[in-house]
N, C-alpha and C positions, 0 to 999 in steps of 0.2 A: 466664613462659617459663622453660625449663630448658635446660641445655647438656650434651650427652654428649661426652666427650673420648675419643679413641682414640689409642693409641700404635702407629704403623705402622713396624716395624723388622724387618729380616730380611737374610739374605745377598744376596737378589735381590728386586727389585720391578719391576713393569711396569705403567704406567698409560697406556694408549693412548686417544687420542681421534680420530686420523686414520688408523688402520691400514687398509691396503688390500692385498688380494691377497698378494703374496710379501714385502711389506715391513711388518713389525710394529713400529711405533715405540713410544716411551714419552715422556710428558711429563716435565718435571723435578720434578713434585710430584703427589701423588694427585689423581685426578679425582673429580668428584661422582658420576658414573656408577659408578666403581669402588667407592667407599666405600658408596654406597647399595646396590650389589649385594652387598657383604659383609653389610650389615645385613639385607637381604631374605633372604639365604641363612641367616643366623643365626636368623631367625624361621621358617624353613621354608617361605617363600612359593614357590609354583610360578613358573616363568618367565613364564607368561602372566597373572600376578596384577596387579591394579590397583596402580599405583605413585604415585597422586596424593598420598597423605598423606606419603610419603617425599620426593617431589619438591618439596613445599612447605617442607621444612626449609631453614633458612638454613645454608649450608656455608662453612667456611673451613679453612685448613691452615697450619701453621707449619713452616718448614724448620729442624729442629734440627741436621741433618747431611746436607748435600746429596748425598753419595755420589759415585760415579764411573760414567759411562756405559759400558756394556759391549755389544759386538756379538757375536752368536752366528750362525754360518753353519749353517743347519738343514737336515738331510735326513731323509726319512721314506719308508716303503714301506707299501703296503696289506697288511694282515695276511693276507688270503686269497690274493690273486693275486701278491704280492710285487712288484707293479708300482711303480716309483718315482713318488713324488709330486713336484710342483714344488719346486725349491730355494727357500729363503726366508731372509731376514735378520730376526733378532729382536733387539731392543734392550732392555736392562735397566738398572736403577740398582743398583749394587753398594754394600753397606755404607751405605745411606741410613737416616735416622731422621726421621720426621715426627710431628707431633701434629695430628690432624684433629679438627674439632668440628662438631656439628650442633645447631642451636637450634630448639626447637619447643614444642608444648604439653606440660606435665609428664607427662600420662598416656602419651603416645606415647614420649617420651624415656625414661621409666622402663621401659616395655615393651621398648624397644630395648636398654637397659642389661641387663635380665634375659636377653634373648636372646643377647647377646654373651658373657655369663658362662656360659651353658648353650646353646651353639649347636646348632641342628638339623643344619646342615651346617658342616663345619670352615671357618674363615675362611682366605682367602689374599690375597696382596697384589697384586691385579690379574690374575694368571694362576695357574692351578692348580699350576704348578711353583714357585710362590713362597710357601712357608709363612712365617708370622711366627716370629721368633726368641724372642719374649716374649709374655706375655698381652697381648691387644689392649686390653682395657677399662681405662680410667683413672677411671671413675666419672662421676657426674652432679654438675654444679655448679649450684646454685640461687641465685637472687638476683643473678645477673650475666648480662650478655649475652654473645654469642659472642666479641666482640673482647676484652672484659675477661677471659673465661675463658682465651683463648689467650695473652694478655699475662701473666697471673699464674701460668700453669702452670710448674712446674720445668723446667729444661733437661734433656732426655732423651738427649742425644748420648752416644755410647760414651765410656768412660773415656779411651781413647787419644786420641780426638778432642778431648775437653775439655782434656787436658794440652797438646796441640799448640796449642789456641786460647789457653790461659793463657800460653804462652810468647811469643805475639806480640801479645796484647791490650794495649790502652792504657786504663787506668781499671778500674773494678770491674764492668763489664757487658759482655756480648757481644751484638752486633747480629744479629738473626735476621729473615729474610724472612717476611712474612705475606701470604698470598693470600686474598682475601675475595670472596665473591659480592656483586655490586652490589645495593644496596637499590633498591626501586622509584624510578624517576626519577633515579637516580645515573648519571653519565656513566662508561661503562666505559673502562679502558685498553686492554683487548683482549677477545676473545670466544673461547669454545670450544664445540664442538658435543658437549657431554657431559652435558646435562640429560636423564636417562633418562625416556622415555615408555613404552617397553615393552621387556622383555628376552626376549620371545618369539623363539626362534631362527628361526622361519619369517619374521619381519618385525620385526627390531630397529629401534627408532626412538629418536632423540635430538634434543633441541632445543638451540638456542643459548642461552648464558647469558653475561652480562658479568662481568668480574672487575676488581678493583683490587688494587694491591699497596702495602705499606708496610713500614717497618722498625720492629721493637720491640726493646727492650733487656731481655735476660734477665740476672738477677743471676749474676755469676761465682761458681761454687762454690769452696770452699776447695781448694787443691791436694791432689790425692790421690796417694799413692805408686804407683809402677808395680806393686808387688805381687810375690810370689814367682813365679819361672819355673814354668810347668806341668811336670808330670812327663813323662819321655820316654814316647812312645806309638808303638807299631808297629801300624798299622791292619790288617795282614795276619797278625798273630801267631796269631789263632784259626784261620785257614785252614791254617797250617802244622801244626797239631795234628791235623787230620783225616786 
């Protein structure tokens, strides 16, 4: 087996598993359906494609930077009639960083790695309005299982978050939450309906999956300087020249 690791970091993320009608919620960490949707899009799979091979991948995610929950009051109008659409609430995670991993057969994992590096459709973090801030692919880890790969991966939190953690940490390691898909026969701590069966927009289908949680210790990096202040920037300067 091999493990593909993905860095999921951006200004906004949204990983819904129970969104209904006018309330679009987000979980506190990436969902399996959201990450497998990213991988399927990278491979160029149509929405009605068979997902059984992706669904069989063992999935886990590490919370490197939990971020902050953000609520957006959303309005919209039909383009042709200008008729108002129902008001909705949309929730996001701001400034969050996660490391997600999938474990499976080496041939499939290598193919997914290649697809993420050269995606057929651009990746996004749960919603199309949430692009990643950095390259997503962290590469393939061979000779280890999913848990080992997530435990050994470097801490990918933002520099400012790391400095804040270093100021309050006790000891030489930082505790990070790890969410893992239950192995067969393992008792789940909780369940989510986010195991994708079909992304077909005419009849999306998701199954239940069990999850467990644990805490892992990531090595505390050496303190990094705050760095020079960025140069002054006026975002409308170019418009004044027109």
